[in-house]
TIZA-572693 format. One line per 8 residues: number of its first residue (from 1); their letters; for each residue y, z, x of N, C-alpha, C, O. Coordinates in steps of 0.001 Angstrom, whole numbers, plus 500000, padded with zeros to 6 digits. Layout:
NUM> A> Y,Z,X,Y,Z,X,Y,Z,X,Y,Z,X ~ ...
//
This chain:
1> MPALYQPA> 315313,472460,762070,315099,473416,763367,315075,472257,764541,314044,471594,764425 ~ 315802,471868,765503,315846,471295,766147,314525,471245,767024,314194,472256,767643 ~ 313709,470005,767095,312364,469574,767642,312094,470110,768904,310969,470549,769145 ~ 313159,470134,769900,313188,469894,771270,312721,471079,771797,312072,471030,772841 ~ 312971,472310,771171,312371,474070,771189,310970,473970,770941,310561,473664,769821 ~ 310085,474238,772037,308968,474091,772040,308318,475212,772988,307822,474978,774090 ~ 308388,476236,772487,308033,477170,773492,306280,477576,773998,305415,477506,773125 ~ 306045,477821,774857,304837,478210,775017,304089,479224,773843,304325,480424,773703
9> EPADLFSA> 303190,478462,773098,302091,479301,772160,301718,481219,772999,301321,481510,774127 ~ 302065,482061,771861,301676,482889,772024,300023,483422,772038,299584,484559,771867 ~ 299318,482164,772304,298344,482650,772678,298277,482445,774300,297145,482590,774761 ~ 299366,482114,775287,299042,482330,776237,298697,483739,776570,297738,484068,777268 ~ 299775,484751,775872,299955,486071,775734,298416,486731,775563,298080,487645,776316 ~ 297676,486319,774732,296590,486901,774926,295620,486607,775952,294628,487253,776288 ~ 296101,485469,776410,295303,485014,777532,295254,485456,778853,294409,485276,779730 ~ 296703,486295,778836,296987,486680,780486,296072,487436,780892,295384,488262,780292
17> REAALTTI> 296111,486957,782455,295253,487404,783567,295268,488955,783138,296103,489580,782485 ~ 294066,489363,783725,293798,490743,784235,294250,491073,785132,294411,490195,785980 ~ 294859,492929,785591,295499,493003,786724,295041,494524,787064,294163,495032,786367 ~ 295524,495122,787938,294901,496262,788084,296112,497246,788381,297018,496797,789083 ~ 296195,498352,787981,297655,499713,788285,297131,500841,788798,296857,501629,787893 ~ 296878,501245,789866,296772,502286,790364,297972,502840,790336,299006,502308,790739 ~ 297800,504529,789591,298646,505152,788809,299368,506205,790594,298616,506659,791456 ~ 300649,506280,790615,301112,506818,791525,302449,508571,791140,303009,508928,790103
25> KSPRLGLY> 302444,508936,792009,303343,509896,791663,304781,509391,792400,304632,508811,793475 ~ 305995,509548,791961,306787,509378,792083,308069,509823,791392,308231,509749,790174 ~ 308761,510183,792056,310277,510791,791286,311416,509614,790447,312236,509924,789582 ~ 311173,508288,790980,311471,506986,790513,311348,507177,789159,312326,507188,788411 ~ 309975,507362,788712,309265,506652,787760,309727,508061,786602,309557,507690,785440 ~ 310118,509158,786669,310017,510380,786291,311472,510442,785244,312360,509592,785180 ~ 311393,511398,784681,312612,512314,783597,314248,511835,784556,315296,511421,784060 ~ 314007,512026,785663,315505,511956,787010,315407,510782,787336,316468,510626,787939
33> GPDSDWEN> 314755,509586,787382,314204,508361,788017,315582,507987,787839,316279,508491,786957 ~ 315988,507136,788631,317291,506235,788465,317636,505667,787113,316658,505258,786485 ~ 318252,505605,786803,318945,505111,785693,318325,503613,785299,317827,503265,784228 ~ 318569,502648,786827,318736,501262,787069,316821,501065,786822,316298,499983,786555 ~ 316306,501955,786937,314728,501674,787238,314552,501614,786034,313822,500635,785878 ~ 314824,502175,784807,314322,502542,783389,315407,501650,782568,314971,501812,781428 ~ 316462,500871,782439,317407,499969,782144,316618,498267,782227,316664,497402,781352 ~ 315960,498199,783519,315081,496884,784121,313721,496864,783725,312963,495965,784089
41> LLPSGDGF> 313255,498104,782769,311805,497634,782470,311735,496619,781397,310732,495914,781287 ~ 312956,496481,780434,312982,495460,779539,313597,494077,779644,314825,494028,779702 ~ 312982,493076,779672,313537,491515,779913,315018,491212,779227,315341,491946,778293 ~ 315843,490269,779602,316750,489717,778607,315960,489383,777060,314777,489048,777002 ~ 316652,489509,776113,315880,489546,774541,315121,490990,774380,314381,491093,773401 ~ 315271,492368,775462,314462,493651,775039,313242,492996,774903,312568,494026,774896 ~ 312441,492135,774792,311128,491844,774625,310735,490638,773530,309716,489971,773349 ~ 311932,490684,772948,311798,489742,771687,311463,488282,771941,311814,487683,772957
49> IYLPSDGE> 310812,487790,771019,310163,486401,771896,310431,485115,769700,309976,485449,768606 ~ 311021,484230,769936,311157,483428,768741,309947,482487,768377,309753,481736,769334 ~ 309142,482270,767445,308410,481625,766890,309271,480232,766261,310215,480433,765497 ~ 309041,479415,766480,309644,477985,765691,308654,477408,764412,308887,476597,763516 ~ 307601,478105,764710,306333,477282,763774,306747,478466,762431,306677,477872,761356 ~ 307060,479628,762294,307344,480180,761434,308766,480622,761096,309268,480934,760016 ~ 309414,480545,762675,311143,480611,762046,311372,482257,762084,312099,482718,761204 ~ 310912,482979,762852,310884,484218,763153,310738,484765,764230,309915,484327,765035
57> HYLLSHYH> 311675,486092,764555,311543,486825,765508,310182,487797,765998,309456,488278,765128 ~ 309949,488001,767263,308781,489112,767072,308963,489920,768494,309233,489379,769567 ~ 308760,491318,768280,308752,492298,769777,307649,492430,769774,306869,492597,768836 ~ 307433,492336,771264,306044,492511,771760,305908,493700,772211,306632,494362,772954 ~ 304476,494033,771481,304156,495567,771634,304263,496706,772699,304336,497935,772686 ~ 304236,495703,773629,304064,496173,775152,305685,496753,775642,305953,497721,776354 ~ 306906,495456,774758,308499,496213,775445,308469,497400,774624,308730,498575,774879 ~ 307945,496587,773185,308592,498615,772030,308053,499678,772624,308662,500705,772325
65> QLHCLRAI> 306928,499884,773530,306805,501103,773891,307259,501351,775347,307289,502499,775791 ~ 307535,500515,775930,308822,500751,777491,310269,501091,776771,311149,501572,777485 ~ 310519,500866,775455,312212,501418,775215,311792,502478,774480,312607,503392,774602 ~ 310805,502793,773708,310596,504397,773198,310331,505123,774254,310982,506164,774341 ~ 309380,504837,775298,309207,505908,776663,310883,505863,777557,311267,506827,778219 ~ 311601,504739,777420,313112,504902,777431,314099,505662,777050,314962,506223,777724 ~ 313825,505637,775354,314653,506244,774412,314231,508086,774698,314934,509096,774701 ~ 312732,507849,774916,312732,509421,774703,313193,510307,775877,313616,511458,775778
73> RTYVLARD> 312990,509316,777425,313907,510090,778403,315410,510346,777927,315835,511495,777814 ~ 316186,509238,777654,317236,509401,777055,317477,510961,776151,318256,511724,776721 ~ 317195,511204,775520,316817,511961,774680,316473,513284,775268,317150,514271,774980 ~ 315725,513338,775863,315635,514770,776756,316347,514702,777616,316370,515783,778204 ~ 317272,513669,778243,318425,514569,778833,319535,514721,777817,320360,515633,777856 ~ 319511,514092,777217,320653,514324,776329,320448,515830,774817,321202,516204,773918 ~ 318927,516288,775304,318495,516969,774034,319398,517688,773341,319212,517782,772127 ~ 320306,518202,773811,321400,519288,773522,322055,519016,772528,322203,519982,771778
81> NLTESAIV> 322879,517365,771949,323317,516651,771751,323245,515746,770651,324171,515164,770087 ~ 321758,515697,770374,321054,514995,769815,321690,514948,767937,321810,515865,767126 ~ 322036,513130,767795,322470,513258,766311,321255,513093,765757,320179,512879,766315 ~ 321626,513264,764085,320254,512942,762977,319436,511277,763262,318238,511028,763123 ~ 320602,510276,763714,319483,509506,764012,318887,509101,765242,318217,508080,765400 ~ 319275,510289,766438,318629,509969,767533,317118,510994,767430,316081,510784,768060 ~ 317408,512275,766317,316004,512195,766039,314827,511615,765615,313672,511608,766038 ~ 315426,511111,764639,314467,509860,763875,314063,508881,764617,313058,508277,764241
89> HVDHCLIY> 314690,508496,765776,314403,507528,766622,313382,508363,767718,312481,507845,768378 ~ 313704,509524,767720,312699,509781,769040,310840,510032,768355,309708,509848,768802 ~ 311412,510510,767143,310104,511021,766184,309540,509073,765772,308398,508620,765858 ~ 310471,508530,765462,309604,507451,765241,308839,506768,766840,307760,506191,766708 ~ 309238,506838,767768,308741,506525,769285,307212,507372,769618,306103,506892,769853 ~ 307638,508757,769535,306406,509569,769277,305153,508928,768860,304148,508492,769421 ~ 305712,509064,767357,304211,508124,766157,303858,506946,766806,302720,506488,766696 ~ 305076,506196,767742,304235,504587,767628,303685,504893,769166,302987,503910,769415
97> LRQMALCS> 303661,505654,770159,303151,505670,770784,302337,506931,771006,301889,507005,772151 ~ 302089,507753,770355,300694,507837,769915,299658,506975,769377,298521,507263,769750 ~ 299777,505988,768591,298812,505390,768286,298828,503932,769013,297884,503181,768766 ~ 299716,503555,769778,299549,502928,770776,298632,503439,771464,297584,502813,771310 ~ 298479,504918,772662,297333,504977,772734,295988,505232,772669,295130,505537,773497 ~ 296014,504964,771056,295036,505362,770007,294054,503617,770228,292885,503334,770491 ~ 295331,502802,769943,294862,501995,770000,294249,500858,771611,293352,500019,771696 ~ 295110,501313,772492,294463,500984,773783,293253,501127,774018,292501,500283,774506
105> ADVTLEPA> 292906,502593,773564,291783,503365,774114,291340,502694,775577,290571,501758,775793 ~ 292072,503478,776458,291989,503291,778047,290782,503834,778292,290681,505058,778197 ~ 289809,503163,778597,288370,503866,778992,288522,504634,780203,287853,505663,780301 ~ 289534,504196,781433,289427,504387,782726,289012,506472,783194,289808,507408,783120 ~ 288264,506491,783414,287396,507885,783765,288845,508360,785171,289235,507648,786096 ~ 289284,509715,784810,289873,510269,785436,289828,511847,785914,290075,512813,785193 ~ 289443,511872,787336,289073,512992,787254,289748,514226,787326,290960,514214,787538 ~ 289046,515464,787157,290095,516536,787347,290517,516720,788769,289876,516479,789792
113> SHRQMTTD> 291766,517211,788621,291850,517430,789677,291874,518970,790496,291775,519360,791659 ~ 292022,519431,789456,292107,521197,789826,292094,521946,788884,292684,521542,787881 ~ 291474,523225,788829,291649,523970,787967,292779,524946,787466,293370,525510,788387 ~ 293117,525198,786444,294164,526333,786108,293722,527216,785223,292951,527046,784278 ~ 294393,528393,785681,294137,529266,784277,295568,529423,782957,296755,529646,783197 ~ 295296,529338,782399,296136,529218,781081,296636,530466,780945,296120,531400,781559 ~ 297900,530675,779973,298467,532051,779413,297687,532723,778959,297810,533925,779191 ~ 296422,532216,778026,295415,533409,777443,294050,533707,778513,292923,534079,778187
121> GRVVNTVT> 294517,533441,779726,293450,533295,780671,292006,532646,780575,290986,533123,781073 ~ 292110,531410,779805,291120,530546,780261,291254,529657,781168,292356,529109,781196 ~ 290199,529210,782207,290190,528508,783222,289831,527162,782540,288912,527018,781733 ~ 290943,525892,783105,290533,524642,782742,290993,523602,783329,291792,523736,784256 ~ 290766,522924,783097,289963,521629,784043,292118,520756,784204,292644,520317,783182 ~ 292538,520740,784956,293580,519839,784966,293898,518461,785644,293703,518475,786859 ~ 294445,517014,785009,294510,515712,785497,295682,515805,785853,296545,516562,785409 ~ 295760,514993,786719,297082,514001,786874,296720,512568,786942,297683,511905,787329
129> GVGITHRC> 295748,511917,786719,295701,510576,786429,296579,510000,787986,297098,508885,788032 ~ 296604,510754,788897,297386,509834,790351,295813,509006,791015,294598,509201,791037 ~ 296770,508072,791460,295837,507562,792984,294194,506672,791559,293178,506084,791930 ~ 294528,506895,790432,293356,505718,789887,293749,504514,789497,294941,504390,789215 ~ 293123,503693,789420,293035,502393,788818,292719,501964,787442,291556,502012,787043 ~ 293513,501619,786823,293392,501239,785601,293768,499188,784980,294693,498385,785106 ~ 292645,499205,784453,292299,497248,784244,293369,497126,783441,293272,497977,782557 ~ 294933,496089,783246,295439,496179,782360,295529,494643,782200,294745,493808,782651
137> KDWEQVRN> 296761,494422,781390,297224,492964,781433,298377,492819,782474,299315,493566,782755 ~ 297898,491328,783057,299251,491165,783784,300715,491400,782865,300941,490933,781748 ~ 301472,492123,783555,303084,492565,782901,303717,491064,783390,304499,490504,782622 ~ 303377,490449,784635,304768,489900,785242,304620,488364,784575,305445,487457,784459 ~ 303177,488472,784180,303066,486873,783494,303679,486983,782053,304544,486222,781619 ~ 302992,488260,781222,304251,488503,780211,305122,488353,780287,305598,487483,779558 ~ 306065,489128,781281,307401,489080,781709,307917,487934,781793,309021,487846,781256 ~ 307486,486936,782316,307562,485913,782393,307972,484724,781183,308850,483933,780837
145> YVEQNYRE> 306632,485254,780843,306469,484033,778842,307550,484769,778697,308332,484202,779459 ~ 308317,485966,778063,308917,486541,777459,310706,486116,778026,311753,486310,777410 ~ 310580,485748,778839,312021,485371,779835,312421,483829,779945,313407,483168,780273 ~ 310787,483563,779376,311373,481802,779223,311035,480985,778137,310905,479766,778029 ~ 310907,482025,777269,311035,482017,775093,312461,482135,775101,313173,481229,774669 ~ 313138,483716,775796,314509,483589,775703,315506,482630,775645,316340,482145,774880 ~ 314877,482529,777278,316318,481080,778190,316388,480342,777171,317466,480321,776576 ~ 315022,479343,776559,314780,478061,776010,315130,478559,774187,315242,477656,773358
153> FKETYGST> 315249,479829,773817,316028,480185,772554,317666,479885,772838,318200,478991,772181 ~ 318278,480476,773607,319233,480685,773701,319721,478893,774026,320655,478508,773323 ~ 319316,478182,774711,319545,476924,775284,319553,475998,774389,320307,475027,774442 ~ 318465,476272,773210,318902,475497,772251,319382,476216,770962,319582,475538,769954 ~ 319576,477569,770948,320601,477830,769589,321483,478282,770046,321760,479240,769325 ~ 322307,478215,770992,323178,479208,771883,323528,480706,771360,324655,481172,771194 ~ 322590,481182,771197,323149,482478,770571,321532,483674,771325,320512,483265,771878 ~ 321881,484918,771062,320801,485461,771323,320270,486141,770603,320869,486247,769533
161> M> 319034,486896,770707,318104,486617,769193,318675,488275,768860,318368,488834,767807
//
């Protein structure tokens, strides 16, 4: 393995700056948003990084989660024509996203936005989460690291991951 390839250590990712995300309601972010917005979620290399210390490729969970959201959107839009492998993939993604939501355990308080009557006559609180600020990692800093790692890998090995 060439000694020239020395990417920043992944520890840089674990100390990513904190950021804030205030949720918004935007059709661009939803099911029928522009395909280009969904395609641009993943960086070059689809979120994989290469660690020369062990010679392995890794996918950052952040990008695996975004990949799954994009896949679920694709499958919902094509729901009448899903192949068996697509059904297996969307099942994997739902299981994975459920576990990642449990793992992140975001404790931001989201107030009830209104009350709604259910089909069985119960009145329940509903929450949209719109306008609520969450504490996050700086996803731009993470993306910059991943993009740099991918560029350095390509320059060193002349191929994609």
